[in-house]
C-alpha positions in Angstrom: -40.4 58.3 -32.0 -41.6 60.5 -29.2 -44.7 62.6 -29.2 -44.0 66.2 -28.1 -46.0 68.6 -26.0 -44.8 72.1 -26.8 -43.8 74.6 -24.2 -46.1 77.6 -24.4 -45.0 81.2 -23.8 -47.4 83.9 -22.7 -45.6 87.1 -23.8 -47.9 90.2 -23.9 -47.6 90.7 -27.6 -49.2 87.3 -28.3 -52.6 86.5 -29.7 -55.0 84.7 -27.4 -56.7 82.3 -29.9 -54.4 81.3 -32.8 -52.1 78.9 -31.0 -54.8 77.4 -28.8 -56.9 76.7 -31.9 -53.9 75.1 -33.6 -53.2 72.9 -30.7 -56.8 72.0 -29.9 -56.7 73.8 -26.5 -59.3 76.0 -24.9 -58.7 79.7 -25.2 -58.5 81.4 -21.9 -58.3 85.0 -23.1 -54.7 85.2 -22.0 -52.0 85.8 -24.7 -50.3 82.7 -26.1 -47.4 84.2 -28.0 -45.2 81.2 -28.8 -45.2 77.4 -28.8 -41.7 75.8 -28.6 -40.9 72.4 -30.0 -37.3 71.9 -29.0 -34.8 71.2 -26.2 -33.8 74.6 -24.9 -33.1 74.0 -21.2 -35.2 77.1 -20.2 -38.3 75.8 -21.8 -38.1 72.3 -23.4 -40.9 70.4 -25.1 -42.1 67.5 -23.0 -42.5 63.9 -23.9 -43.8 60.8 -22.2 -47.0 59.8 -20.4 -49.1 62.0 -18.1 -47.3 60.7 -15.0 -43.8 60.6 -16.3 -43.3 63.6 -18.5 -39.6 64.3 -19.4 -38.0 67.3 -21.1 -36.7 66.6 -24.6 -33.4 68.2 -23.4 -33.1 65.4 -20.7 -33.9 62.7 -23.3 -31.1 64.0 -25.5 -28.6 64.4 -22.6 -29.2 60.7 -21.6 -28.1 59.5 -25.1 -26.7 62.3 -27.3 -25.2 60.0 -29.9 -28.3 57.9 -30.3 -30.7 60.9 -30.4 -28.5 63.3 -32.4 -26.1 61.1 -34.3 -22.4 61.2 -33.7 -21.6 64.1 -36.1 -24.3 66.4 -34.7 -23.5 65.4 -31.1 -19.8 66.3 -31.6 -20.4 69.5 -33.5 -22.9 70.9 -31.1 -21.7 69.6 -27.7 -24.5 67.1 -27.3 -27.3 69.6 -27.7 -30.1 69.7 -30.3 -28.9 72.7 -32.4 -32.3 74.0 -33.4 -35.5 75.2 -31.9 -38.8 75.1 -33.8 -41.6 77.6 -32.9 -44.9 78.9 -33.9 -45.4 82.6 -33.2 -48.8 84.2 -32.9 -48.3 88.0 -33.1 -51.1 90.4 -32.1 -48.9 93.4 -31.7 -45.3 94.2 -32.8 -42.4 92.5 -31.1 -39.5 94.4 -29.8 -36.8 95.8 -32.0 -34.0 93.3 -31.5 -30.7 91.9 -32.7 -28.9 88.6 -32.1 -25.1 88.1 -31.7 -22.8 86.0 -33.9 -21.2 82.9 -32.4 -18.1 84.7 -31.1 -20.1 87.6 -29.6 -22.4 85.1 -27.9 -19.6 83.1 -26.4 -17.7 86.1 -25.2 -20.8 87.8 -23.7 -22.0 84.7 -22.0 -18.6 84.0 -20.4 -18.4 87.6 -19.2 -21.8 87.5 -17.5 -21.0 84.1 -16.0 -17.8 85.6 -14.5 -19.8 88.5 -13.1 -22.2 86.0 -11.4 -25.4 87.4 -13.1 -28.1 84.8 -12.8 -29.4 83.5 -16.1 -33.1 84.0 -15.3 -33.0 87.7 -14.3 -34.0 90.6 -16.6 -30.6 92.2 -16.3 -29.0 89.2 -18.0 -28.3 89.8 -21.7 -26.6 86.5 -22.8 -28.8 83.6 -21.7 -26.5 81.1 -23.4 -23.3 80.9 -25.5 -25.0 80.4 -28.9 -25.8 82.6 -31.9 -29.4 82.8 -33.1 -29.9 82.8 -36.8 -33.6 82.4 -37.6 -36.0 81.7 -40.4 -39.7 82.5 -40.3 -42.2 81.1 -42.7 -45.6 82.8 -42.8 -48.7 80.6 -42.0 -50.9 83.6 -42.4 -50.0 87.0 -44.0 -47.2 88.5 -41.9 -45.5 91.9 -41.6 -41.8 91.8 -40.8 -39.3 94.6 -40.3 -35.8 93.5 -41.2 -32.6 95.5 -41.7 -32.3 99.1 -42.7 -33.6 100.7 -45.9 -31.7 103.3 -48.0 -30.9 106.5 -46.3 -32.4 108.6 -49.1 -35.7 106.8 -48.6 -35.7 107.5 -44.9 -34.8 111.1 -45.5 -37.7 111.5 -47.9 -40.1 110.4 -45.2 -38.6 112.6 -42.5 -39.1 115.6 -44.9 -42.9 114.9 -44.7 -42.9 115.4 -40.9 -43.8 118.8 -39.6 -41.6 119.1 -36.5 -38.2 120.4 -35.6 -37.1 117.1 -34.3 -37.5 115.6 -37.8 -35.1 118.4 -39.0 -32.7 117.3 -36.3 -32.8 113.7 -37.6 -32.3 114.9 -41.2 -29.2 116.7 -40.0 -27.9 113.6 -38.3 -28.2 111.8 -41.6 -26.6 114.7 -43.6 -23.6 115.0 -41.2 -22.6 111.4 -41.3 -19.5 110.2 -43.1 -21.3 107.3 -44.8 -24.6 105.4 -44.8 -23.5 103.0 -42.1 -22.6 105.8 -39.8 -25.8 107.7 -40.7 -28.1 104.9 -39.6 -26.1 104.2 -36.4 -26.2 107.9 -35.4 -29.9 108.1 -36.3 -30.8 105.1 -34.1 -28.7 106.4 -31.3 -30.3 109.9 -31.5 -33.8 108.5 -31.7 -33.4 106.3 -28.7 -31.1 108.4 -26.5 -30.8 112.0 -27.5 -34.0 113.3 -29.0 -37.3 114.5 -27.6 -39.2 112.1 -29.7 -42.8 112.8 -28.7 -43.4 115.8 -31.1 -41.9 113.8 -34.0 -44.1 110.8 -33.2 -47.2 113.1 -33.2 -46.2 114.4 -36.6 -45.7 110.9 -37.9 -49.2 109.9 -36.8 -50.6 113.0 -38.4 -48.8 112.4 -41.7 -50.1 108.8 -41.9 -53.6 109.9 -41.0 -53.4 112.3 -44.0 -52.3 109.5 -46.3 -48.7 110.6 -46.7 -45.5 108.6 -46.4 -44.1 105.2 -47.4 -45.0 101.7 -46.4 -42.3 102.1 -43.7 -44.0 105.2 -42.3 -47.3 103.3 -42.1 -45.6 100.3 -40.4 -44.0 102.7 -37.9 -47.4 104.3 -37.1 -48.8 100.8 -36.5 -45.9 100.0 -34.1 -46.6 103.3 -32.4 -50.3 102.4 -31.9 -49.2 99.3 -30.1 -46.4 101.0 -28.1 -47.6 104.6 -27.5 -44.8 107.1 -27.0 -42.1 104.6 -27.7 -39.2 106.2 -29.8 -38.6 102.8 -31.2 -41.2 103.7 -33.8 -38.7 106.1 -35.3 -36.2 103.2 -35.6 -39.0 101.2 -37.3 -39.3 104.1 -39.8 -35.7 103.4 -40.9 -36.3 99.7 -41.6 -37.3 97.6 -44.6 -40.9 96.4 -44.5 -41.6 92.9 -45.8 -45.1 91.6 -46.3 -45.1 87.8 -46.4 -47.9 85.7 -47.9 -48.4 82.2 -46.5 -45.5 80.0 -47.5 -43.1 82.9 -48.0 -40.1 83.2 -45.7 -37.6 85.7 -44.2 -34.2 84.9 -42.8 -32.5 86.9 -40.1 -28.7 86.4 -39.5 -26.6 87.8 -36.7 -26.5 91.6 -36.5 -29.7 92.2 -38.4 -32.1 94.5 -36.5 -35.6 93.1 -36.9 -39.1 93.0 -35.5 -42.1 90.8 -36.4 -45.2 93.0 -36.6 -48.2 90.8 -37.1 -49.4 87.3 -38.2 -48.9 83.6 -37.5 -45.5 82.2 -38.5 -43.5 79.0 -38.1 -40.0 79.9 -37.0 -36.8 77.8 -36.8 -33.7 79.1 -35.2 -30.5 78.0 -33.6 -31.2 76.7 -30.1 -30.6 80.0 -28.3 -32.5 82.7 -26.3 -30.0 85.5 -26.9 -32.0 88.7 -27.6 -30.8 92.3 -27.3 -33.7 94.7 -27.4 -33.8 98.5 -28.1 -37.4 99.7 -28.3 -41.0 98.7 -28.8 -41.0 96.7 -25.6 -41.5 97.0 -21.8 -38.5 94.7 -21.2 -35.0 96.0 -20.4 -33.2 97.5 -23.4 -29.5 97.7 -24.1 -28.9 100.4 -26.7 -25.1 100.3 -26.4 -25.0 96.5 -26.9 -27.5 96.8 -29.8 -25.4 99.4 -31.6 -22.3 97.2 -31.0 -23.9 94.1 -32.5 -26.0 95.7 -35.2 -25.2 95.9 -38.9 -26.3 99.4 -39.8 -25.4 99.4 -43.5 -28.6 99.6 -45.5 -29.3 96.2 -47.1 -32.0 94.3 -48.9 -34.2 91.8 -46.9 -32.9 88.3 -46.9 -35.7 86.3 -48.5 -34.3 82.8 -48.9 -34.5 80.8 -52.1 -37.2 78.1 -52.2 -36.3 74.7 -53.7 -39.4 72.8 -54.8 -39.2 69.2 -55.7 -42.6 67.4 -56.0 -44.5 67.9 -52.8 -41.5 69.2 -50.9 -40.6 72.9 -50.4 -37.2 73.4 -48.9 -36.1 76.8 -47.5 -32.5 77.3 -48.4 -30.1 79.0 -45.9 -26.4 78.7 -45.3 -26.7 78.1 -41.5 -25.3 74.8 -40.1 -27.8 74.8 -37.2 -31.1 73.8 -38.9 -32.9 72.7 -42.0 -36.6 73.2 -42.7 -38.9 71.7 -45.3 -42.6 71.8 -45.9 -44.4 68.7 -47.2 -47.8 69.3 -48.9 -50.1 66.5 -49.9 -47.4 63.9 -50.6 -44.7 61.6 -49.1 -41.0 61.7 -48.5 -38.3 59.7 -46.8 -36.4 61.8 -44.3 -32.8 60.7 -43.8 -31.4 59.9 -40.4 -30.8 62.7 -38.0 -32.5 64.5 -35.1 -35.9 65.4 -36.8 -39.1 67.0 -35.6 -42.2 66.5 -37.7 -45.1 69.0 -37.0 -48.4 68.6 -38.7 -49.8 72.0 -39.7 -52.9 71.0 -41.7 -54.8 67.7 -42.1 -53.4 64.4 -41.0 -49.7 63.2 -41.3 -48.4 59.7 -40.9 -44.8 59.0 -39.8 -43.2 55.6 -39.9 -39.8 55.0 -38.4 -38.0 51.9 -36.9 -41.2 49.8 -37.3 -43.4 52.2 -35.5 -46.2 54.5 -36.8 -47.5 57.8 -35.5 -50.7 59.4 -36.9 -50.6 63.2 -36.3 -53.4 65.6 -36.4 -52.9 69.4 -37.0 -50.8 70.8 -34.2 -49.3 67.4 -33.2 -45.6 66.5 -33.5 -43.0 63.8 -33.0 -39.3 63.8 -32.4 -37.4 61.1 -34.3 -34.0 60.1 -33.1 -31.1 59.6 -35.4 -30.9 56.0 -34.2 -34.3 55.3 -35.6 -32.9 55.6 -39.2 -34.9 56.9 -42.2 -38.4 58.0 -41.6 -41.3 57.8 -44.1 -43.5 60.8 -43.8 -46.8 61.2 -45.7 -49.4 64.0 -45.3 -52.9 64.7 -46.7 -52.4 68.3 -45.8 -49.3 70.2 -44.7 -46.4 69.2 -42.4 -43.1 70.8 -41.4 -39.9 68.7 -41.1 -37.1 70.2 -39.1 -33.6 68.7 -39.0 -29.9 69.5 -39.3 -28.2 69.9 -42.6 -26.3 66.8 -43.6 -22.6 67.2 -42.9 
């Protein structure tokens, strides 16, 4: 077992206190948006002593079969296939979408051939991997995910007292089908519409108590990103309000944006994000519309399997598996596992060694260490790879 030190990310949408409090670190007043427990080469978790810290990616690269197991090492090219994060969201994240495996591989190869450095803002595909992701709320969270029915969007636009809203209604009316309607609406909002009067009307409607939950979420996004037409895209999206322990899954092609709260996220080990609004970072509207699924759809709220103290969040992805253990004990089967204590104390025993974890502490358990006994007096998260 190896104790892990997470890599911290200071994006401007992050909260300044939640993650430091969780990790027992002093708050500096600067945002701490994410903590990463994983082996992404851009920002790996560290392990070892103060004088000989090593990235988890390097540990795995030195012995991929021992750390990952032969099946996982072969299937994922010797890389840990998942990345575990905590997100502390003080203001809405960018509207974004992730590619599927084929799109990621093609886009990455194209940018490699063009010689675009991987660490520059102009780079779209940072790696060759897809990025399905699952977020579990640790506090109440607001999530925008996928597009809602066109008739519901049209009803909100009808409440806005501006000619631009009439233009957007016409875009919806002139489309051949709902998929085309949403695609044209997004394109018009972000490229072809003088959005400011519509945004002013949206704020006025919400202040008067009118509109749906989506309109109120769009107004909140606008408060955080003044003048950003991405708020009109948010108006077209499903709003999901998660209570602690509830989860939302985002597959390739689903436009989404986390709006607020503290969440535990597990995803494929990728940093491929294509943005289109609610951000100061570079956006790529053409790429977003190429990748996005614009057919209105219900949010993907995964089934929860509960067996004794274990809650397992069911998804079909081959990249990761996530379970919560609350006030109980389990035996985790061999594989590349990360155990993160979220509340109270957690004890982990593997290969004759014992680790006692306080809240915010974690360990990586290699496949070669066999089964691991995990017991918690509070709440712990166990990340691994689905058994093949």
